[in-house]
N, C-alpha and C positions, 0 to 999 in steps of 0.2 A: 534532588533536583525538581522540586515540586513548587507550584504556585508562584512562578516567576512571570514577568512580563517584559517583552522586548518591543521597542518602538520600530524596529526594522525587521530583523530575521532571527529565528532560533529562540523561541521563548524559554526553553529549558537549556539547550546546548547549541552553540554555534561553533563550527570548526571549518576554517577555510585555509587555503594555501597548499602546503604539501605534507602537513603532519597527519599521522595516523591517530585513531582513537579507539579505545576499547572500553566498553561499558559492561560490567558483569554484576549480576545479582543486585540490580538497582531499580528505582522507580523514576519515571519521568512523567509526572502526572499534574494535570490542572494548570499547565502553563499556557501562555497566550502570546502570540506574535501578531503585530499589525501588518507584517509582510508574510514571508514564506516560512513554513516549518514551525508550527505551534509548539511541537515537542523538541524536534531536532532539525537543524539546518546543516547539511554536510556538503560543502563545496571544496573538496580537497582531492588532490591526486593520490594521497595516501589511503590506506585501507581503513575502513570503518567496520568494527565488529561489535555486535551486541549479543550478549548471552544471558539467558535466564533473567530477563528484564521486562518490566511492565511499562507500557507507554499508553496512558489512558487519559481521556477527558481533556486533551489539549485542543486548542483552537488557533487556527491561522487563517489569514485571508486566502492563502494558496498553500494547500497541504496542512492538514491538522496535526498529524502525527510526525511523519518524517518527510523531509524534502532532501533528496540526494542528487548530486550532479558530479560527473566525471569519475571519481574514484570507486574502487570495488567496495561493495557492501555485503556483509554477511549477518543474517539474523538467525540465531539458534535458540529455540525454546523462549521465544519472545511473544508477548501478548500485546496486540494493538487493538484497543477497545475504546469505543465511544469518543473518538476524535472527530473534529469537524473542520472542514474547509469551508469558510463562509462565502467565498466568491469564486475560488478557483478549483483546480482538479486535485484528486487524491485525498479523500477524507482520512484514510489510514496512512498511506504512503504514496509519494509521487517520485518516480524514477525518471531522470532526465538524460537525454543525449547518450553519451558513450558509457554510461554506468552499467556495470554488470552486478546484478543483485542476486544473491542466493538466500532463499528463505526456507529454513528447515524446522520441522517439529514445532511449528508456531501457530498462533491463533489470530485471525484478523476478523474482528466482529464488531457490529454495531457502529461502524464509522459512517460519516455522512459528507457527501459532496453534492447536495441537492441542487446547487446552482450550476454545476458543471458535470464533470465525468470522473468515473473511478471512485465509487464510494469506499471500497476497500483498497484497491490498488489502481493507480494510473501509471502505466508503464510505457516509457518512451525509449528504454534501453534494452538490455538483455536480461530476462528474468527467468529464474529457475525456482519453482515451488516444489518442495518435497515434504510429504507427510504433514501437510498444513491444512487448516480449516479456514475457509473464507465464507462467512455466514452472517446474515442479518444486516448487511450494509445497504446503504441507499445513495443513489445519485440520479441526476437527470438522465445520464447515459452511462451504461456499464455499471450496474449496481454493485456487483462483486469486483469485477476486473474490467478496466478499459485498456485495451492493448493497442499500442501504435507501432510496435516494432516486433520483438521476438519474445515469446513466452512459452515455457515448457512446464507441464504439470505432471509430477509423479506422485501417486498415492495421495492425492489432494481432493478435498471435498469442497465444492462450491454450491452452497445450498441456501435457500430462503433469503436471497438478496432481492432488492427491488430497484427497478429503473422507472423513472417517471415517463420517459419516452421509449427507449428501446435498449435491449441487451440486459435483461435482468441479472443473469449470471455473468456472462462475458460478452462484451462488445469488442469485435476485432477489426482493426484496420491494418493489421500487419500479418504476422505468422504465429499461430497458436498450435502447439502439439499437445493433445490430451492423451497421456499414456494410460489408456484404460486397462491395460494388462496388469498394471500395478495397483489398480483399485481407484483410479481417478474417476470421480463422478461430478456431473453438473445437473442438479435436479431441484425441482421445487422453487424455482426463481420466477419472479413476475416482472413484466408481462410475458416473458419468454426466457428460456434458458440461455440461448446463444444467438448471436448474429455473426455470420461469416466465419464460423468455426467448423472445420471439417470433423465429421464424426460426432457432432453434438446435435441432438434433437432439439428443434426450436420449441 
């Protein structure tokens, strides 16, 4: 699922309606969407599960890697690297509305949303990050993560992300729980590590 172009949404994969989708041991690379979801556009009430899959170098106007709305999303051993949102939020992944997203044992690196927010992740749903690395991402606001609803981080590293304005590591306008007892750290981000995140040094 590489090097495809969509004039609307989902350069690599578009799934809408009520169907479920499972992607395993695959690549979704170098796709382009003139709308949302350069790599994947998921607007389904069914479950979406990606395992041991690389999502890299995709470009979308809104969300370079994954755009997801409504249905539950699970990423396990997934790499989101070098994806770009050219005008909107979520260089790596954008999570909308009522979506519950679980990201485990994954890497979210070098994604870009320089025109908007959430270089790595723009979260508007319920997000759980577990044993995941969020590093080297860039955005206007919230270089690593821009959170607008609920996000919980277990054993997760948010490092070396950059925001042009504020929230190099995490910009929070909702609720963020950093479970530091499990090894979660937010360090080395610019111009600061966190905005409005309890327990995180600016």
